[in-house]
N, C-alpha and C positions, 0 to 999 in steps of 0.2 A: 141733569143739564146736558143738552145735546151738543154735538161738535160745533155747530154754528155759533151757539152761545159762547162756547169756550173760545172760539176764534175771535168773536166780537169782543169778548172781555179782554183777550190778549192784545188785540189791536187798540182798544181803548187805553189799556195800561201802557202800551208802547207810546201812544200819543202823549200821555201824561208824564213820561220819563224823559230826561235828557240823555244825551250820548254818554256823558260821564257816569251817570247813574247806571245805565245799561252796562257799561264796561265794568263798573264795580261789581254789579250782580254777576256778570259772567265770570270774572276773576274769582269771586268768592265761591261760586258753584264749582269751578274747575279745581280750586284748592281743596274744597271739602271732599269732592269725589276722589282726588288723588290721595288724600289722607285716609279715607275709608278703604279704598282699594289696596293701598300699600299696607295698611294695618291688617286687612284680611289675608293678604299674601304672606305677610310675616307670621301671622297666627297659624296659617296652614303649612308653613315651611316645616320640613322634617327636622326632628331633634337629632343631632349627630352625637355619636359616642365613639370611644376609641376601639378600633378593631385590633390593631397591632401597634406596639410601641417599640422604639429603639431599633428600627429596621435599617439594615445597610442598603445601599443603592441597588444592588442586584436583587435582593429579596423584595424590596419595594416595587421594582419594575415588574417582577413576575406577578405579584399580587394585583397591581394596577391593571396589567394586561387582562387578567381574569375578570376583574370588575368591569372593565369596558366591554368585554365580550358578553357579560351578563346584563348590561345596561343598568348598572347600579351606580347611583350618585355617590361621590366621595369627595373628601377634602384632605389636604395635606397640611401639617403643622410641624413646627420644630425643624424647619429646613428639609422636610420630606421624611424625617425619621418617624413621625407619628401619622398613622393613617386612620381617618375617621369616616364612618358610614352611618346611615340612618339607624337609630336605636332599635327600630322594629325589626331589623334584619340582621343584627349583629350576631345573634346566636346561630342563625341559619348559615351565615357566611363562614363562621368559624368552623362549624362541622363540615361544611363543604370543602374548605381549604385543607382541613386536617386529613380528610380522605384522600386528597391529592398530594399530600406530603408538603404542603406549603405552610408557612414560609420555610425556606431551606437554610436560613441564616447565612446565606452567601457562600456556603461550603458545598463543593461537589463531592458526591459519594461515588459508589461503584457504577452509577449510571454513566460515568465517563467512558466505560467500555461498550456502551450501547451503540456508539457510532465509531466504527473502525475506519481507519485511514490507511490507504494503500501506501506502502513504503515506510511504515513506522519502524524505527530502529529499536533494538533491544534496550538501549539506554532510555529512550522515550517511554517505552512500555514500563520500565522500572519506575520512572518518575511518575507516570500516571497511576500506577498501583499504589505508590506512597501517598499521592494526593487523594485517591479514593479512600484509602484506609484512614487517613487523617479526617476526612469529611464525615465518614460513617461514625468514627469515634466521637467527633464533636457533636453530631446529632444525638447520639445515644446519651452522652453526658448532659446535654441540654434538657433531656426529659426529666431530670431530677428536679424535684419541686423547689429546692433552694437555689438552683442555678438558672440564671436568665439566659446566658449563652456561653459558649466555650470555643476555644481554639486549641488544636492539638498539633504539635510538631514532633516528628519521629525521625530519628537517625538509626537506620537499620544496621544490623551487624554486618561486618565485612570479614569473610573468612580469609585465612592465610595459611601458608605451609608451615609457618613457625607460630607456635602458640604465643610467644611473647609479643608478636606484632599484630595479633588478631584484635579487632575492635569490637567491643560489646555494644549491644543495642541500647539506645537511650531515648528518652521521650520527655517532653515538657508540655504542660497543660496550663492554659491561662483561663480563669473562670471569671465571669461577670455575675456577681451574686445579687440576689433580690434584696432590696432595702439595705444592702451592705451588711447583712447579718453574717457573722462568722459561721463557718461550717463545723459540724461536729467531727471529732477525730475519727469516728467510725465511718462517716461519709467520705472523708478524705482517703482513708485506707481502702474503702470500696472503689473509689475512682482509680486509685493507683493499681489495685488488683485487676480492675476491668481493662485498663490499658495494657498492663503486663500480660494478661491472658490473651489479648488479641494480637500481640506482636511476638513473633518468634524470637526466642533467646533473650527476652527482656525480663529483668527482675523488678519486682515492685519497688525496691529501694533505689532503682535507677530512674524512677519517674519523679520529676520535679513539678510541683503544683503550686502556682501562685495566683493571686487575684489581680484585678485590674488596678489596684492601688499599689501593687508591688510587694504585698505582704506574703511571705512564704506560708503555705498551708501544710505542706508535707515536711515532717521533721526527719533529718538524717538519722539513720539507725546505727548505733555504735555496736559493733559485733561483740566486743567484750561485755558490754552491759546486757545485751540480748542473751548472750550465752550464760551469763551469771544469773539472769532472771531477777535483777534488782527490783526494788519496789517502784511502782508507778502510781502517780497521784490519781490519775483517772481510774485505775484499777481499784485503788483504795476507796475512792468515793463510790464507785459502783458496788463494791462489797458492802459498805456501810448502808447504802440505800436499799440494797436487796434484803439485808437483815432487818432493817426498819420496817419495810413493807411486809416481811414475813411475820414479824411480831404483831403489827397492827392488824393484819388479816386474821391472826389467831385470836386476838382478844376482843375485837369489835363485836362478834356474835355474843360474847359473854357480857360485856359492860355497855354495849350499845354504840352505834356510830357516833364519832365525834367526842367520845368520853375517854379517850386514851391518847397519850402523847409518848412517843418513844424516841430516844436519841442513842445512837450507837457510835462508838469511837473505837477504831481498830488501829493498832500499831504493828507495822510490818517490819521484819528484820531485813536489813540490807546486807548483812554479812553472809558469806558462804563458807562451808566447812567440808573438808574431805578427810576421811579416816580409814586406815587400813589396819586390820587386826588379824593376828595369827595365833592359833590355839593348838597345842600339842596334847595328844591323849596319852596319859601315863600308862595305860594298860597296853601291854605288848601282845601281839598276835603272831603265831607261827605262820610264816608265809610258805617255807619249803624246808625239807629235811632230807639229807643224803648220808648213807652209811656205806663203808668199804672195808674189806678184810684182806690182809696179805700174809702168807705163811711160807717159811723156808727152813731147810735142815741146817743144823749148826756144823761148824768145821770139824769138831772132835768126832761127832757121829759119822761125819763123812769119811774121816780117816780110818775109823774102825771098820767101816763097811768097805773100805778100799776104793772109795770114789770121792770126787770133789763135789761139794754142794754149794750152791749159791753162785753168785757172780764173783768173778775173779777180782781181787783187789782188797784193800784194807777196809773199805766201807762195808763189805758183806761180812767181814769177820768181826766187826764191832757190834756191841749190843745195841739194840734200838733204844732211842730216847723217848721218854714219855713227855709230850708237849701239849699245851692247851692254848688255842687261839680263840678269837672272838667268834663264837658260834661253832667251834670245832672241838672235838674231844678225841684224843688218841689213846688207845689202850694196847699194851703189848703183853701178850701171853707167852710165857716160856715153858716149854715142856722138854722133857729129856730127849735130846737128839733133834729137836726142831726149834725154829724161831719164827714168830708171827707178829703182825701188827693190824689192828682194827681202827679205822677212823670213821667219825660221824660228824656231819656238817648240818647245822640247823640255822636258818635265816628267820629273823624276827622283823615284823612290820610295825612301825610306830605311826599312829594316827595324827594327821595334821589338818586344821581347818583355817582357811583364809577368808576374811570378810572385808570388802572394800565398800565404804559408805560415802556417798556424796550428798550433802544437804544443800540445796540451792537457796539463794536469797529470795526475799519476797514472801516468806511464810508469815503467818500470823504469830506475832510475838506476845501480844497482850490484847485483850478484848474487854471493853468497858461498856455496859449497857445500863441506861437509866430509863425507868418507866414510871409515868405518873398516871394514876387512875382517879377518875372523878368520883364524887360521892354518889350514893344512890338517890335518885329523884323520887320522893314519895309524893303522890298527887294529893293536893289539899282537898278538904271536904267542903261541899256546898260553894263551889266557885272560888275557894281560897287559892292563893298561889302555891306552887309546889315547894316542898321543903327538902333540905339536904339531910341525908342520913349517912354517917360514916360506914364504911364497909367493915365487916367482921374480920378478925385476925385469921380465922381459918380460911376465909376466901382469899385473903392476900397471900397466905402461904401457898395455896394451890396455884394462884396466878404466878407466883414467883417460881414455883417448880416447873410450870409449863414454859415460862420464858427461858429458864436455864436449859431445859431440854431442847427447845427450839433453836437457840443460837449455838448450841454445842459448847456450853460453858465448861472450862477446865480449871479447877482450883489449883492444881499443881503448876499450871502455867502462870498463875497470878491474875486470872480474870476476875472482874468485879461485876456484880449485879445488884442494882438498887431498885426496889419497887416501893413506891410511896402512894398513899391515898390522900390527895389534896383536892379540895373543891375548886372547880373552875369558875372563873368570873362570869363568863357568858352562859354558863350552865349547859353548854353543848347544844343549845337550841338554835335552829336555823332561823335567821331573821328574814322575813319576807321583804323583798325590795318593793318600794312604793311604785305605784303605777306611773307610767310616763305621763307628762302633761298632755292636755288635749291637742295642743298645737303640734306636738311631736307625733301623736297618733293620727293626725288628720291625713298626711300623705298616704299612709297605708290604707286607712279606711276609705278614702276616695278612690284609690286604685282598685280596691276589691269590690266596692259597691257601685260606683258610677263608671268605672272603667276609664277615668281621666286622671291625669296627674296634676299636681299643684302647678307645675310650670305651664302646662297648657291652659289651665283655668286662669292663671294670671295673664296670659297672653290675650285671651278673649276679653277679660275684664278691662285690660288696657285699651283694646280696640273700642269697647263700648264707651269708655271715658273720653277717648279722643273724638269719637263721633258726637257725643253730647257737647263737648267743648266747642267743636266746630259749628254745631247748630246754634247754640245759645250765645256764644261769644263772637261769632263771625257773621253768620248769615242773618240772624235776627236783627242786630244793630244796623246792618247795611240795608235790610228791607225797610226798617223804620225810617232811616234817613232818606231813602229813595222814594218811598211811597207816602210819607207823611205830608209834604206840601201839596201834592197833586191830588189828594183825595177830594178836596172841596170842588174841584173842577168837574168831577163826575156828576155831582148833584145839580139839579136845575137851579139856575140863579134866581134870586129874589131881588128885583131892582130896589124896592123900598128898603130892603134890609141889607143893602150891599156892604155897608160898613159894619154890620153885625157879624159876630163869629158864627161858625157852623153849628154849634151846639146852642139851641134855644134855651135849654134849661139853665144856661149860665147867666141869663138876664132875669131881672125882676119884672113883675107885671107892669109897674109904673113906667119903667124904662121902655118896655115894648110899646105901651100905649102912646107914650110921648113920641117915639120914633115914627109910629104909624101916622099920627096926627100931623107931624111935621112933613111927612112925605105926601099926605093928601093935600095939605095946605099949599105945598109947593107945586103940585101938579093939578091944574084945573081942567086938563083935557079929560073928557069922559072916556075916550078910548084907553087912555092911560089908566083910568080907574078900573075899567073892565079887565085890562091885562093884569093889574095888580090883584084883582079878585080871583081870576083864574090861577094865578101863581100861588095865592094863599090856599086855594082849594087843593091844588096839586100837592102842596106841602103838607096839608092836613092828611091827605090820603097816604102820603109817604111816611109820615111820622105821627100816627094817631095818638101814641102814648104822650107825646109832648103837648098835643092839643088838649087831651083830657086833663093833664096837669094844669094847663092854662085856664080851662073852664072852671075847674075846682077852685083854683086860686081866685078867679073873679067872683064866684058865688060866695066864697068865704069873705071877700072884701065887702060885698054888698050887705051881707048879714051884719058886719060890724058897723 
């Protein structure tokens, strides 16, 4: 059909429609176009996902500035605390911001010294150093997987001329935990050690750590308990867990994975003891020995010889006394005309041993180990299920000996070990999990095969449904109501059949013949008959199938 025919058809259609009908068609067309265009825009709109959550205003402003510079669309939720970007670029943006050190969680680090200000006082430099140190520590703590964000406050030490007035360094840390899960004691101790190592003269026990709910995470250390080394529940559980793992690792290669169960119970002593022991050696050892001899003439001999001998006085004229002291022996030898004395001194050493023993608390006082071994699984013949077979006594004794050696069993200490062979209910077999239903596997399958997600597919399906609803529920009824009454005017009129409906097939042959005879009887004008003949001929040319039906009906009527 050429353009002229299209224009003629449009003009003819315009002449057959009223103004109200044209307005209805135009409104329906605009509504359908708006629905289709809006649905297509909504289907092509990017799917947003969370880039960062729980951002403070400073960090959110820094990230948004970078997004605007990169021409990346974004949306803000939760009062600006949650930042969302298109899902196709979230991984790229996170890597890019991580390389730039964003987000900074609102804390300023040592980059505060990148911009120096003229006239900065020493006090202000001290404050900036503390701010930078706090920010750097908060960033470092926030890198821990269980910590969402952190704030650190430090009180630096103040030196003084007097030791009693000197102030020690202290610090406090506030942690926002992920999913409100409690931190392990080792993680808390690690954070305290990290802060204490970064601040001069700060001890780990001076670091107070709490979470955002106000719950203390760091426990105060009692010096007396720490020095005594009393039992600790966490240490006891770790000791029992390590022994259990050691026994299971030792027995699984022998009895098979999943065929052994081990339970270890350890009791630690809380008492401390201190003992001092002194031991003396009964065997004496000579340490030193000294001998001396003294000889002098007697008084009678001296008088006979006509001279005096010895020292003047009564002592020299008296005979020497034989005396014995501790370690000393005196011997006096008298000869005629002479007097003499010999002395010998001997010192003895007595051996002494002193032992000082301190036994701290927290040592293992008693150990109880229980081990359950599954039966031997004997495969059944010709597809029969496996059967259980108890283990032999020699094998159980060997396993018991291995376990006793592994845990360091001490019979004198009162340790107990029980190894029993009991059949397991589940047989130690791994049960395969049933496959997920097809509707749960569909998102992954579509993403891998078609490259489209279920959400996007639902969007396009909704657009198609809306288009069909607009076509069949809006446009088609309006076209029927607008074009239905005017279609008869397009066809050439038949004066003789003016009162007949447009469809000839709706009348019987007798009715048509009666109407034609009445029309011819009422119109005696020959020109009128000729016009009627031409009109009927044109109608025959336009609708030959109806004429053929009419002729066949007439022939059938004549045959009857």
